[in-house]
C-alpha positions in Angstrom: 12.5 -13.2 11.9 10.8 -12.2 8.3 12.1 -10.2 5.9 10.7 -7.7 3.4 11.4 -6.8 0.2 10.5 -3.1 -1.5 10.4 -2.3 -4.6 9.4 1.2 -6.0 9.0 1.9 -9.4 8.0 5.4 -10.5 5.2 5.4 -13.6 3.7 8.1 -15.4 1.3 9.8 -13.0 1.9 7.3 -9.8 4.6 5.1 -7.7 4.5 1.8 -8.0 5.5 0.0 -4.6 6.2 -3.9 -4.9 6.2 -5.7 -1.5 7.6 -9.3 -0.8 8.1 -11.3 2.1 6.3 -10.2 5.5 5.3 -6.8 6.8 5.6 -7.2 10.7 6.9 -5.9 13.7 10.8 -6.5 12.9 10.4 -5.1 9.3 7.6 -2.1 8.9 9.5 0.5 9.6 11.2 0.3 6.2 8.0 0.3 5.0 7.0 3.3 6.7 10.5 4.7 5.8 9.2 4.5 2.1 6.0 5.7 2.3 7.5 9.0 4.4 9.7 9.9 1.2 6.7 8.9 -1.3 4.0 10.5 0.8 6.4 14.0 1.0 5.3 14.7 -3.2 2.5 16.7 -4.0 -0.7 14.7 -4.7 1.2 11.5 -4.2 -0.7 8.8 -5.5 0.5 5.0 -5.1 -0.5 1.9 -5.6 0.9 -0.9 -3.7 1.5 -4.6 -4.9 1.0 -7.2 -2.2 0.8 -10.0 -4.4 4.1 -11.4 -3.4 3.2 -10.9 0.5 3.4 -13.9 2.6 2.3 -12.1 5.9 1.1 -9.1 7.2 0.7 -8.2 11.1 -1.0 -5.4 12.9 1.7 -3.1 12.5 1.9 -3.8 8.8 -2.3 -3.0 8.7 -1.6 0.3 10.6 1.4 1.3 8.4 -0.7 0.6 5.3 -3.6 2.7 6.9 -1.3 5.5 8.1 0.1 5.9 4.6 -3.3 5.9 3.2 -4.3 9.0 5.7 -1.3 10.6 4.8 -2.1 10.5 1.2 -5.6 11.4 1.2 -4.7 14.4 3.5 -2.0 15.7 0.6 -4.6 15.2 -2.0 -3.5 12.1 -3.4 -4.3 8.0 -3.0 -2.7 4.8 -1.7 -4.5 1.6 -3.5 -3.9 -1.9 -3.1 -3.6 -4.6 -5.6 -2.7 -8.2 -5.6 -4.2 -8.6 -1.5 -4.9 -12.0 -0.7 -4.0 -14.6 2.5 -3.4 -13.2 5.7 -3.7 -9.5 4.3 -7.3 -10.3 2.8 -8.3 -11.6 5.7 -7.5 -8.7 8.0 -8.7 -6.4 5.9 -11.8 -8.4 6.0 -11.9 -8.7 9.8 -11.4 -5.3 10.7 -13.7 -4.1 8.0 -10.7 -2.2 6.3 -12.2 -3.8 2.3 -14.1 -0.7 2.3 -11.1 1.7 2.8 -9.0 -0.5 0.5 -11.8 -1.6 -2.2 -10.4 -4.7 -4.6 -8.9 -3.5 -8.0 -8.8 -6.1 -10.8 -4.9 -5.2 -11.5 -2.5 -2.3 -12.2 -4.8 -0.8 -15.1 -7.7 -0.5 -13.0 -5.6 0.4 -10.0 -3.6 3.3 -11.6 -6.1 5.1 -13.1 -7.6 8.7 -11.3 -10.2 10.7 -12.1 -9.3 13.7 -14.0 -8.5 16.9 -11.1 -7.7 14.2 -8.4 
């Protein structure tokens, strides 16, 4: 059974969520709980750093998609940085790369257009 670490760092204008370990059928619920809390904000802006993520299965991918949809419905956004390994492969295979475009890093991912 894998373990998932979740770090939440509130920054000026957005929230940085650092993931480490594994998102799978045993750990996705803790990520869902974190997203539920963060998505209660008005126009939530969330950057997820997956650099320390070792594994992600379909339940983890679904949670990321769901959180992104909820953020957009609330007028915000969810962006990914540090994508590699299994998560990068999942995004490519499922053709979700366009939904989660690559950002060069935190500086680029944390810039939102005015009024958004």
